C-alpha positions as CSV (number, residue, x, y, z in Angstrom):
1,M,-18.4,-9.9,-24.5
2,G,-17.9,-11.8,-21.2
3,I,-16.4,-10.6,-18.1
4,D,-13.3,-12.3,-18.6
5,Q,-13.0,-11.5,-22.2
6,L,-13.5,-8.1,-20.5
7,R,-10.5,-8.4,-18.0
8,E,-8.3,-10.5,-20.5
9,L,-9.1,-6.7,-22.8
10,A,-8.3,-4.8,-20.0
11,I,-4.9,-6.2,-19.3
12,I,-3.4,-6.5,-22.0
13,L,-4.3,-3.3,-23.8
14,V,-2.8,-2.1,-19.8
15,Q,0.1,-4.1,-20.7
16,R,0.8,-2.7,-24.9
17,I,0.1,1.1,-23.5
18,R,2.9,0.9,-21.2
19,Q,4.9,-1.3,-23.6
20,N,4.3,2.0,-26.1
21,A,3.5,4.9,-23.4
22,S,7.0,7.1,-23.7
23,I,7.0,10.2,-21.6
24,D,5.4,13.1,-24.6
25,W,3.3,9.7,-26.9
26,N,0.5,12.0,-26.4
27,L,1.8,15.1,-28.5
28,K,3.5,13.5,-31.1
29,E,1.3,12.5,-33.7
30,N,2.9,10.0,-35.1
31,V,2.9,7.2,-32.0
32,R,-0.4,8.9,-30.6
33,A,-1.8,7.4,-34.6
34,R,-0.1,4.1,-33.7
35,M,-1.2,3.9,-29.8
36,K,-4.9,4.2,-31.6
37,V,-4.4,2.1,-34.7
38,M,-3.0,-0.6,-31.6
39,V,-6.2,-0.3,-29.6
40,K,-8.6,-0.9,-32.5
41,R,-6.9,-4.4,-33.6
42,L,-6.7,-5.5,-30.2
43,L,-10.7,-3.7,-29.9
44,R,-11.4,-6.0,-32.7
45,Q,-9.6,-9.1,-31.9
46,Y,-11.5,-9.2,-28.8
47,G,-14.9,-8.9,-31.1
48,Y,-16.3,-5.9,-28.6
49,P,-18.8,-4.4,-30.2
50,P,-17.9,-2.7,-33.8
51,D,-20.5,0.4,-33.1
52,M,-18.7,1.3,-28.9
53,Q,-15.3,0.9,-31.0
54,A,-14.6,4.7,-31.3
55,L,-15.7,5.4,-28.1
56,A,-13.8,2.4,-26.3
57,T,-10.9,3.7,-28.4
58,E,-10.8,6.9,-27.4
59,L,-11.5,5.8,-24.0
60,V,-8.7,3.9,-23.2
61,L,-6.2,6.8,-24.6
62,E,-7.6,9.3,-22.4
63,Q,-7.1,7.6,-19.7
64,A,-3.9,6.3,-20.8
65,K,-2.9,10.1,-21.0
66,L,-3.7,10.6,-17.5
67,F,-2.1,7.6,-16.7
68,T,1.4,8.0,-18.2
69,E,0.9,12.2,-16.7
70,F,0.8,10.5,-13.3
71,T,3.1,7.9,-13.4
72,V,6.1,10.4,-14.3
73,N,4.6,13.5,-12.4
74,G,3.4,11.4,-9.4
């Protein structure tokens, strides 16, 4: 993947997380599962290496959790 493609992927991921994250999204299993599927689809769509998608998905969701906690509490 090129730098420009990674940058575009990161921007879209942030936009989608912001649109779909509610205050307690990480506590609700169905919302968390929907976010996980959304992240996986975007990674696949942008040609992210398949062997690294699981790790990247978990990393994105962990960062989203920290981001929403920071914006709500901070």
